[in-house]
BAMI-694955 format. One record per residue: x, y, z of N, C-alpha, C, CB in turn. Coordinates in steps of 0.1 Angstrom, whole numbers, plus 2048, in hexadecimal, padded with zeros to 3 digits. Glycine has a CB too. Layout:
residues N
XYZXYZXYZXYZ
...
END
This chain:
residues 287
6E681A9566D881E9526D182395F6D181394B
6CD82F95F6C883596B6B983396D6CB84496B
6B58329796A783197D6A583698B6A282297C
69B83F98D69984499B68B84299F69C85499B
68983F9AC67C83C9B16798469BD67B82D9B6
66D8459C266A84D9CE6668449DA65F8589CB
6638499E56608419F165283A9F06618499FD
64A83D9E663D8379E463E82A9DD6348419DD
6498279D764B81B9CF64A80E9D865881B9C7
6428059D46417F89DB64A7ED9D56337F49DD
64B7EE9C76527E49C065A7EA9B56497D89BB
6667E59B266E7EA9A76767DF9A16777F69AC
6797E09946807D598E6877DA9816777C998A
6927D397D6987D69706967CA9686A87D9972
6937CC95B6917C19516987C49446817BF94E
69D7B993E6A37BA93169A7B29286B27B5930
6937B991F6887B391767E7AD92168D7A890E
67C7A092267379A92B679793937669790924
68779493768E78D94269179794E69C78893C
68E79295A69079A96669F79A96A687795971
6A57A696B6B27A79706B37A897F6BA7B2968
6AC7B29846AA7B499269C7B69956B37C1997
6987B09A068A7B29A668D7B89B46817A59A7
68A7C59B668E7CB9C269E7CB9C36887C49CE
6A37C69CE6B17C59CF6B67B69CD6B67C99DD
6AD7AE9C96B07A09C66B579F9B76A47969C9
6C17999B56C67989A86C178A9A26D67989A8
6BB78B9976B677F9906C077B9856A878298A
6C77859806D17829756DD77A97A6D578F96D
6E27719726EE76A9756FB7709706ED75B970
6F977B96970478296370C78A96D70078C957
71978797072078E97A72479C97772D78697D
7227A096A7257AE96671A7B896A7287AE957
70F7B296D7037BB9707027BD97F6F67B496B
7007CA9836FF7CE9916F57D999270C7D1997
6EF7DA99F6E67E59A26ED7F09A96DB7DF9AB
6E97FC9A56EF8089AB6E480F9B36F58129A0
6E68109C06DC8179C96E38209D26D480C9D1
6E682C9CC6EC8379D56E183F9DB6F58409CC
6DE83C9E76D28429EE6C68399EB6D08509E9
6BB83D9F26AF8359F16A78379E46A68389FD
6AA8429DD6A28459D16A88409C469F8539D0
6B483C9C46BB8379B86B98289B66C983B9B7
6B68249AA6B58169A76BA8149986A68119A8
6C78159976CD8159896D48089876D7820988
6D680597A6DC7F89756E97FB96F6D37F196C
6F47F49737017F596D7057E896670B7FA977
70A7E995A7107DD95371E7E09507087DA946
7277D89557357D995373A7D194673E7D595F
7447D79407497D093373E7CD92A7517C4937
7377D792572B7D591D72F7CE9107257E3919
7277C590B7297BD8FF71D7C08F572A7AE902
71F7BD8E97157C08DF7087B88E27197BC8D1
7097AD8E96FD7A58ED6F57AC8F87027978F1
6FB7B68FE6F37BD9086EA7C89026FD7C4912
6EB7CA8F56E37D48EE6D47D08EF6E87D68E0
6CC7DA8F16BE7D88F16B77E18FB6BB7C98F5
6AA7DD8FD6A27E69066A27E19146937E6901
6A47EA91E6A47E892C6987F09326B17EB933
6927EA93C6867F09426877F19516797E993E
6857FD9566847FE9656757FF96868C80B96A
6707F596F6627F497265F7F898165D7E596F
656801982653807990644805992657816991
64180099F6337FE9A36318049B06307EF9A3
62680C9B06218129BD61380C9C06218229BD
60E8119CB60080C9CF5F68119C55FC8109DD
5F881C9BF5EE8229B65F081D9A75EE8319B6
5FD81C9A25FF81999460D8149925FD82698C
60F80F98661D80B98262181297661D7FB980
62E81497563481B96964181596663582B96C
64681895A65381395565B81E94F65180794B
66881C95067182594967A81C94167A82D953
67B81F93468281692A68E81D92567981291F
6998159236A681A91E6AA8109136B181B929
6AD8159076B380C8FD6C280D8FC6AC80F8EF
6C98039006D78039006DD8008F26DD7F990B
6E58098ED6EB8078E06FA8058E36E98138D6
7007FA8DF70E7F78E17167FA8D57107E88E5
7208038D67298068CB7367FE8CD72C8158CB
73C7FA8C27487F28C27527F98B97457E38BE
75E7FB8BD7688018B576B7F98A87768038BC
76F7FF89D7727F889177E7EF893775803886
77E7E388D7887DA88F78A7D28817857CF89A
7967D487C7997CD86F79D7BE8737A57D4867
7957B586E7977A787279D79F86678B7A0876
79E7A485A7A479D84F7A97A7845799794848
7B67A68417BC7AF8387C67A682F7C47BA83F
7C77AB8227D07A38197DE7A381E7D07AA80B
7E579881B7F379781F7FB79E8147F778881F
8087A18188117A880E81179F80181F7AA814
8127A67F681179F7E981C7A47DF8037A17E3
82179B7D782A79E7CC82379A7BF8387977CE
8227A37B681B7A17A98227A779D80C7A77AB
81F7A17928267A678581E7B278082679B77B
8257BC77B81F7C87758157C476A82A7D176F
8097CB76A7FF7C87617F47BE7668057C2754
7F77B87727ED7AF7777E27B677F7F47A5781
7D77B07817CC7B57897CD7B17987BE7B1783
7CB7BA7A17CD7B87AF7C07BC7B77D97BF7B4
7BD7B47C17B27B77CA7B77B67D87A57AE7C8
7B77C17DF7BB7C17ED7AE7C17F67C37CE7F0
7AF7B98017A37B78097A57BD8177A07A880B
79B7C481C79B7C982A78D7C88307A07D882A
78B7BF83977E7BC83F77F7C184E77A7AD83E
7747C88527747CD8607667CC8667787DC85F
7667CB8737597CB87A7587D78847587BD882
74D7D988974A7E489273C7E88927537F088F
7387F089D72B7F589D72B8048A17227EE8A8
72780D89872180A88B72B80588171B817885
72680087672F7FA86C73A8048687277F685F
74780086875280986575280D85775F80386A
75881985475B81D84676A81984375982C844
76C81383877980E83477F8178297797FF830
78B81C82B7928248207A081F81E792833825
7A48218127B281D80D7BA8298097B0812802
7C782780C7D18318067DE82A8027D483C811
7E482F7F77F182A7F47FB8357FA7F48297E4
80383180480A83A80C816841804810834818
81A83C7F98248437F18208447E383283B7F2
8228507DD82885B7E381F8667E98318627D9
8128667E58098717E87FF86D7F48018757DC
7FD8607F67F485C8017E68617FF7F986080E
7E18627F27D48677F07CA85B7F17D286D7E2
7BD85E7F57B38537F77B184C7E97A68587FC
7AE83F7EA7AB8367DE79D8327DF7B582A7DE
79882F7D378A82B7D278981C7D578482D7C3
7838197E078280B7E577D80A7F378F8037E3
7768007F77727FE8047777F180A7627FE805
76F7E780B7747DA81077E7D48067697D0813
77C7D67F97847D17EF78A7DC7E677D7C67E6
7977DD7E579D7E67DC7A27DF7D07A97EE7E4
79C7E37C479F7DC7B77A97E57B07937D97AF
7B47DF7AB7BE7E67A37C07DF7967CC7E87AB
7BB7E578B7BC7DE77E7C97E27777B07E2775
7D07D87727DD7DB76B7E77E37737DA7E275E
7EA7DE77E7F37E57878007E97817F67DD794
8057F57848127FA77F81C7FB78A810807777
8297FD7868337FE79083280A7998417FF789
82B81579482882079C81E81E7A782482C794
8168137A680C8107B08128067BB80080A7A9
81E8037BA8247FB7C48268037D18327F57C0
8267FC7DC8298037E98217FE7F48268127E7
81F8067FE81880380B80A80880B820808817
8007FF80B7F280380B7ED8038197EA7FA802
7E580D81C7DF80F82A7D080D8297E381D830
7CB8038317BD8018337B98078417B97F2832
7AF8108417AB81684D79C81484F7AE82584E
79880E85B78A80C85E78681586A7877FD862
77C81D86877882787376982887477E835870
76482988075682C88375383688E74F81F886
75E83E89175D84989B75A8448A9752852896
75B8378AC7598338BA7668348C17548248BA
7718318BA77F8328C07888358B47838248C7
7958348B779F8378AD79D82D8A27AD8378B3
79F83189579E82788A7A881C88B7A182E87C
7A48108867AD8058857B48058777A67F7887
7C18038777C980586B7D27F98687D281286B
7D27F485C7DA7E98587E17ED84B7D27DB856
7EC7E58477F47E983C7F67DC8338017EF840
7F77DF8267FA7D481C8067D98137EE7D0814
8107D281281C7D680A81A7CF7FC8297D2810
81A7D77F28197D17E48257D47DC80C7D87DD
82C7C97D88387CA7CF8347C67C18437C07D4
8387CF7B88347CD7A98417C97A282D7D97A3
8417BD79C84D7B979484B7BF78684D7AA793
8577C37808567C97728647C676C8537D7772
8637C675E86F7C37568797CF75886C7C1748
8867CC7558907D775688E7E274C89E7D0754
8927EE7518937FA7498A080174C88680374B
8A98027428B58097448B38187448C0805739
8B481E7508B082D7518BC8367508A982E75E
8C98317518D483A7508E183274C8D684075E
8E88397438F583373F8FF83F73F8F482C731
90C83B74191684574092284073891B84974F
92584772D93184372593D84972B92F847716
94984672495684B72995F84E71D95C840733
96885871F97285B71598085C71A96E86870E
98585071F99385072599E85171A99584472D
9A985571E9B58557159BB8477159BF85F71A
9C284470B9C983770A9D28357169D28356FD
9D182971C9D98267289D28297359E682E727
9C78317349BF8347409B482A7429BA842740
9AC82B74D9A182274F99482974A99F81F75F
98C82074397F82573E97481E74797D821730
96A82774A95F82275395282474C95F829761
94B81974A93D81A74493381674E93C811737
92881E74F91E81B75991081975391E828763
90981075A8FB80D7558F280B7618FB80074C
8E78117628DE81076D8D080D7688DD81D775
8C980376E8BC7FE76A8B37FD7768BD7F0763
8A67FF77389B7FE77D8947F177A89280A77D
8917E878488A7DB7818877D578F8937D2779
87D7CD78F87A7C479A8757B779486F7CB7A4
87B7AC7978877AA7A08937B179B88A79B7A2
89D7B37A38A97BA7A08AF7B47938B37B87AC
8B47BD78A8B97B877D8C67B277E8B97C3773
8C97A97758D77A47738DC7AB7668D6794770
8E97AE7678F07B575C8FA7AD7558F77C2762
8FB7B07489057AA73F90B7B573690079E737
9187B473491E7BD72A9237B671E92A7C4731
9217BD7129257B770592D7C16FE9197B36FD
9377BC6F693E7C46EC93C7BD6DF94E7C66EF
9347C46D692F7BD6CA9267B16CE93B7B86C0
9297A56CA92179A6CE9287916D991E7906C2
9337966DE93A78F6E89377946F69497906E5
93378A6FF93178E70D93E790714928783713
93E79A71C94A79E72394A79873194C7AD724
95679473695778F74496379574A95777F744
96579375797079775E97D79175996F79576E
98779975799479375399979B74699378574F
9A679B7449AD7A17399A97B07389A879A72C
9AB7B67439A97C574399B7C97459AE7CB737
9917C07469837C374897F7BF75697A7BB73D
9787C875D9727C676A9647CA76A97A7CD775
95A7C176E94C7C476E9487C477D9447BA766
9427CF78193D7D178F92E7D278F9437DD796
9277CB7989197CC79A9167D37A79127BD79A
90D7DD7A790A7E47B38FA7E77B39117F27B3
8F37DC7B68E57DD7B78DF7DF7A98E07E87C0
8D97EB7A78D27EE79A8DC7F57908C67F779C
8E97F47938F37FB78B8FF7F27898F8808792
9057F377D9117EB77A91B7F477390D7E0770
9287F17769337F877093C7EF76893C7FF77B
9407F475C94A7EC7549577F47549447EA745
9617EE75A96E7F575C9787EF7529737F476A
97D7F87499877F473F9947FA7439837F8730
99D7F27489AA7F874D9B47F87419B07EF758
9BD8027429C88047389C28047299D27F9739
9B980D7279B280E71A9BB80E70E9A881A71A
9B88067049BF8066F79B680B6EC9C57F86F4
9BB80D6E09B38126D49A88086D19BC8146C8
9AB7FB6D39A17F16D09957F16DA9A87E36D0
9977F76E598C7F76EF9818026EC9927FA6FD
98580C6E497B8166E196F8116D99828226DA
9638156DB9588116D494B80F6DC95B8046CD
9428086D69358066DC9347F96E592A8056D1
92F7FB6F192C7F06FA91D7EF6FD9357F1707
9197E370090A7E17029087DC7119047D76F8
9007E37188FB7DF7258EE7D87248FB7EB72F
8ED7CC72A8E07C57298DB7C27378E27B7721
8CF7C673A8C97C47478BD7BA7468C47D174E
8BD7AF74E8B27A574D8AD7A175A8B8799745
8A179D75A89B79576589078C75F89479F770
88978576788077B76287478075A87B77276D
87378E75A86779475486B79A74686179E75C
87879C74487C7A273788B7A67378747AE735
88E7AE72C89C7B172989C7BF7238A27A7720
8A67C77268A87D47208B77D671E8A27DF729
8BB7DD7138C97DF7108CB7EE70C8CF7D6706
8D77F370D8DB8007098E98017058D880A715
8ED80A6FC8FB80B6F89028157018FB8106E9
90E81270491781B70C92481B70491981671B
92A82870493682A6FB94382C7039338356F1
94D8266FE95B82A7029618326F796381D706
9608406F99648496EE97384B6EF95D8566F0
97984E6E39868546E29858636E898C8546D4
98F8676EF98E8756F498B87F6E999B8796FC
9828886EB97E8926E297588F6D798A8976DC
9708826D696787D6CC95987C6D096C8706C6
95687D6DD94887B6E293F8866DD94887C6F2
9448936DD93B89E6D893A89D6C99418AB6DC
9458996C29448986B493A88D6AF9518946AE
93A8826B79308776B492287C6B693386A6BC
9208836C29128886C590E8926BA91288E6D3
91889B6B69148A46AC91189E69E9208AE6AA
91889469B91688C68E90888668F92088268C
90488169A8F787B69B8EC8856998F58746A9
8EF8916A08E589C69F8E48A16908E88A86A8
8EF8A26898EF8A667B8E889C6728FD8A9676
8EA88F6758E488566E8D588566F8E9877672
8D088867C8C288867E8BC8946778BF88A68E
8C38A06778BE8AC6708BD8A96618C78B8673
8C78A365B8C68A064D8BA89764A8D3899649
8B888D6528AC88465089F88C6518AC87965A
89E89565A89289D65B8908A664F8938A6668
89C8AC64A89B8B563E8978AD6328A88BB63C
89D8A163189989862688A8946268A288C626
88589163287888D63486E899630875889642
8728A563386A8B16308698B362186F8BD637
8758B261A8758B460C86D8A96058838B3607
86E89D60986689260385789560586988560A
85389A61184589D6138408A860A8438A1622
8498B26088458BD5FF8438B85F084F8C85FF
84C8AF5EC84B8AA5DE83F8A25DC8588A25DB
83B89A5E78308915E68238985E98318855EE
8248A55EE8198AD5F28118A75FD80F8B05E6
8188A260781189B61280D8A561C81A891619
END
């Protein structure tokens, strides 16, 4: 804080509010961070090192000559970079639950807090200190970014990882049409958190390793291997995926060679016949 005097000055002092910091060259303040800057006879400036928010306020350079006295006042405004001092810990929650993420920050001026879900689009979210998510879905899982900024320095950034548990959903199956004596491979893939457990069934009987059957687990995918296929092995198999939140099943087929297309065609014809029958019924009933 600058203050300049001339050779007519008889007394000069620096004050903070009503407290004397310097009177002439005599230091009255006990604060070691405060010092007088006198480059030449006319300068009488005050320097405060490592400024703190408690230093904010009005400072007065008081000058007295034989004829009059005058003052020069400076109001010191202390700015503090944004600092996030509390943020939610990583969380695991079930799909459909309500979630509130917290991000508290300090700074001068007060920081602005913004949220983003970094995957996949990283678009801004509606929320400040508290981000409320009602009925969270699996697509809202991921890494959340909280950013606090007030243009004093670089923004402070913290992250919260949100894991959303959901029941299994079988998203892909692959049937097989091996010849007799060859190996048949059936595949089933499911999406779930926690990771799903798989079971294979033929009719109502659960299958296990042994007697020409081999079951392989590979994370979210399972394979049913039928070695040395016989006529009795052809037919419908059921893949069941479970976790503590639910269960989902799907049919997978071990076709006789050349019958897969015929079965698909028969299903399509059957569906067409039902549609035709429904249309005729509607016409007769004038619906």
